[in-house]
N, C-alpha and C positions, 0 to 999 in steps of 0.2 A: 502495500499500501503507498509506504515511503516515495518508492518509488516512480510510486506514476503520478502521488502530489506531487512531486519533485518535476517531475517530465512537464506537468502541467505550465509548473510558473514560468517551467525555462520556456515554456512553447506561448507560452503570453506574455515572456518577453521582450521575445523575436520579434514578437507581432508587433511590435508596440515600438521596438526599439529604431532607430535609422541608421542602420547597417554601414550602410553607404559611406555615408558621413565618420565614421568611426574611426581615428586614429590611431587609434589605440583601447585595448582588448583588457582588462582584466580581471582574472588573474594569466598569467601567459610567461612561458619557461625566461621569455626578454623583462618583460614587467610583470613582479608576483604582487607587488602592489601599486594601492593607489598611489602616494606619494614617489613609486620608481616612476608610472609616467605623468604626474606633475611635474617632473624637474625636470625631462624631456621634452615632455609639450614646447611645441613654438604656437607665435598670437592665434586664433583662430581654432585650436586641434578640439577634436573633443573625445571625451574618453567615455568610454563606455564600462561599466561595473557588471558583472556575474553577480548573482545571489548571496551570500557568506559572511560571513560576522570579518572586516577588520581592525584586529588589535593597532590600528596607528593613529599619531596626532600630527593631523594636515599642514603641510604650510605650504597656502597657495604662494601662486607665482606669479611678477610683478606684470600680471598681461591676462588679457583674456582666456580665460577656454570654459568648457560645459563637460560639464562631470555626470552623468548621467547614471543612474540608480535603476535599480532591478521595484526599489517602489518600499516602502514604510511595510518593516520591520523582513525585509527581502534585504534588502543589502543595508549593513551596520557595519557604522565607525562607531569603535569603542573606546574612550579616547584611553582609560584605566586609568586611571586619575594621574595623568602624569601629565598633564595638560588637557588646552583647550581641544574641540572635535578639530575646528575648525579653525586657522588664524591663516585672515585676513590684514590685506596693507594697503594705502592709495591705488591711484592710479587706471582703479578696477568701471569697463561700462556694465550695464545692464548686461552687455553681453559675457560677462561671468556666470555662469549659473551653475546650484548646485541640487540637481533635481533627482527624490526618488530616490530618498536614503532615513535610518534611524538615525541620528547623532543620542550618543548615553555612555555616563561616566565620563565627562569629561571636565578639568579643575582650571578656573581659568589664573588667570597670566598672574602673578603679584606684582603688583602696582607700587611706587616710590612716591610719600617715604613711606617706609611698612605698616604703618599702623594700617593704610585709608584697604590693605585687606589686598582682596584680587577681584579679576574682571571677566568673563567670559569665556565657563565654560562650555561649553557650546559650540556657539561662535561667535570668536575675539574680533574684531574687525578694528585694529589699528591703523588711520590713517596719516597719521601724524604732518599734520594742517593739510594734503591736499584733498581734489574729491574722490569718491569710491561710493558708486554703485551698485552690488553684486546683485543678485537677483536670486530667492532661496525657494524655491517651488517643491508642491508634492510631497512633506518633509514632516520629519515627527525628533521631536528635541526635549529627550527625558533624563533624568538620575545626572541629570550635571551639575557643577557645587562652582559657587564667587560667593565676594561679597555684596559685588553689584554686579547685575544681567549675569545672572548663575547662567537660566538661557542662553541670552545673546547684547552682547556688547559690541557699540558702537559709538563711534568715535568722531566721525563721516558725516561733513556736511553736506553729502550725497544725497540722494532718495535712492536709501535700497529695500529692494519690492521681497515679501516673504507673501506671498501665494497659495495656498493652501500645505499650509504647514499650525502642526498642535505644539504650543509648547507646557512640556508636563510636568508635575512630579521634581521640580528639580528647586533644591535646595542652598535658598539666599544665608551663610555666612556672618551672622551680626553682627561688627565689631563694633567695640564704644572709641569715641576720642572725644575728650576734652571731657569724659563723665556723659558723652550724648549717644545715644544709641542708635546708631545707623545703620539704617530698610531699606533696599532698594528693589523694584520689583521685578521678576524672574526675567519678561525681555526688557532693557533698557537703552533707551538711546540719551547718549547725554551731550553735553559742547558743541549744542547749535546739529546735531545730526538730526534724520527725519527720517521716517520710516512709511513705507506704504505697505499698510494688513491687506488681504484680501482674502476672504473666509478663512480667514485662521480663529485656532479659539487658545486659549492662552489660558489654563488651571490649578489648581492643582497644584499647591508649590507648599518649599514648609521655611519653615526659618528656624536655625538657632543660634545659640549661645555660647 
């Protein structure tokens, strides 16, 4: 029964994925990880990711690529609490697309001064003053941790689009600064960041002190 179900999932994946556009298919002998494909990518490349769990902390390249998974619960990026599941920087347009993944067990990046805790356990976008407007579509972000933006953190003033994304059951670690408890929402956009939400759910978050 397991193999029948898997065959059905793979058949659906093949039917809905544009293989003619794929520059990389992960995993294979040359590119066993998503990061290996990202590191080798060129602007405009398309990376197709088979169903499976990938224990990785992805660093998005400084150019636009598409990373297409098999869907929520099928292609899973597990950050193993070693850093954000996906880290992005400035200079990306809406042609940078992450589509069809579960992001889980990510850990935010520590901020300076250290008392501010960490940001962006699921997706962390540190734009460094540059515009950045990536697209996150058909994804789930769950069980990630951080002080600010346990699910998502963005410091970009670009328009970051979230479409059909569920951000749930992430953990905000409460910090105490000068006697004040600091707690932020699990989807947190600060420093002038702008986010557009379409058909998204944000729910069931936990705060720990």
